[in-house]
Each structure stands twice: as C-alpha cells, then as structure tokens.
C-alpha positions in Angstrom: -12.7 20.0 1.1 -10.5 19.9 -2.0 -7.6 17.4 -2.3 -4.1 18.8 -2.7 -2.8 18.1 -6.3 0.7 17.2 -5.0 -0.2 13.5 -4.5 -1.9 10.7 -6.3 -5.6 10.3 -5.5 -5.8 6.7 -6.9 -6.4 3.7 -4.6 -4.4 0.5 -4.3 -6.0 -2.7 -3.0 -3.9 -5.4 -1.3 -5.4 -8.8 -0.7 -3.5 -11.2 1.5 -2.9 -14.8 0.2 -1.5 -15.9 3.6 -1.5 -14.9 7.2 0.9 -12.3 8.3 1.3 -10.1 5.2 2.8 -6.8 6.1 2.0 -3.6 4.4 4.3 -0.7 5.3 3.7 3.0 4.5 6.8 5.1 3.7 7.0 8.8 4.2 7.7 11.6 1.7 10.5 14.1 2.2 14.3 14.2 2.2 14.5 11.1 4.5 12.2 8.2 3.6 11.0 6.4 6.8 8.5 3.9 7.9 5.4 5.7 9.3 2.7 3.0 9.4 2.5 -0.8 9.3 -0.5 -3.1 8.9 -0.6 -6.8 9.2 -3.2 -8.7 7.1 -4.3 -12.3 7.4 -5.3 -14.6 4.6 -8.3 -13.3 2.7 -8.2 -9.8 4.3 -8.3 -6.9 1.9 -7.2 -3.3 2.6 -7.5 -0.2 0.4 -4.6 2.3 0.4 -4.1 5.7 -1.0 -1.0 7.8 -1.5 -1.2 11.0 0.5 0.8 14.0 1.4 2.6 11.9 4.0 2.8 8.6 2.1 5.0 8.3 -0.9 5.4 4.5 -1.1 3.9 1.3 0.1 5.9 -1.9 0.7 4.2 -5.3 0.8 6.0 -8.2 2.4 4.4 -11.7 2.0 2.1 -13.4 -0.4 -0.5 -11.0 -1.7 -2.2 -9.6 -4.7 -2.0 -5.9 -5.4 -4.6 -4.2 -7.6 -4.2 -0.7 -9.0 -5.1 1.3 -12.1 -1.8 0.1 -13.6 -2.7 -3.6 -13.3 -2.5 -6.5 -11.0 0.6 -7.8 -9.3 0.9 -11.1 -7.6 3.9 -11.2 -5.2 4.3 -15.0 -5.7 5.1 -14.6 -9.5 
C-alpha cells in the first residue's frame, strides 16, 4: 500500500525523563483538536509519525525528542 504524499513519513521519538510525560496528538483541518493522548513513565520510549490525521504533537513534561531535525531536551 502506498503512503499518501500529503503528510510527513518521518518518525519522531520521545523518551521520558520522568514519570507522567504526556504526548498529545493534534488533528489536521480547519479546527485543530486533541485526538490522542499517551502518558509515558521515566525511561519509556515511544515512536510517533505525522499522518493524514495528525498535524502536530505536543509534549508536556521532561523528555528528549529525537527527529531528523535534531534532538530537543524539554528541560533546556
């Protein structure tokens, strides 16, 4: 099955540095809304991908985010 070209096929990795890190997926379209939430505990890693439904990802808490654009530490 081919991937639609209307969204990014790159992956983002989030690694929690503390318990209770929230990762929230936001929808595409005219109204941006929350559509999915995950809670990570210290040391947990989750891999995310932007899709036809997800246009943004919000990270709340101490975490390290890895992407093709570099590494972001939310504590810096």
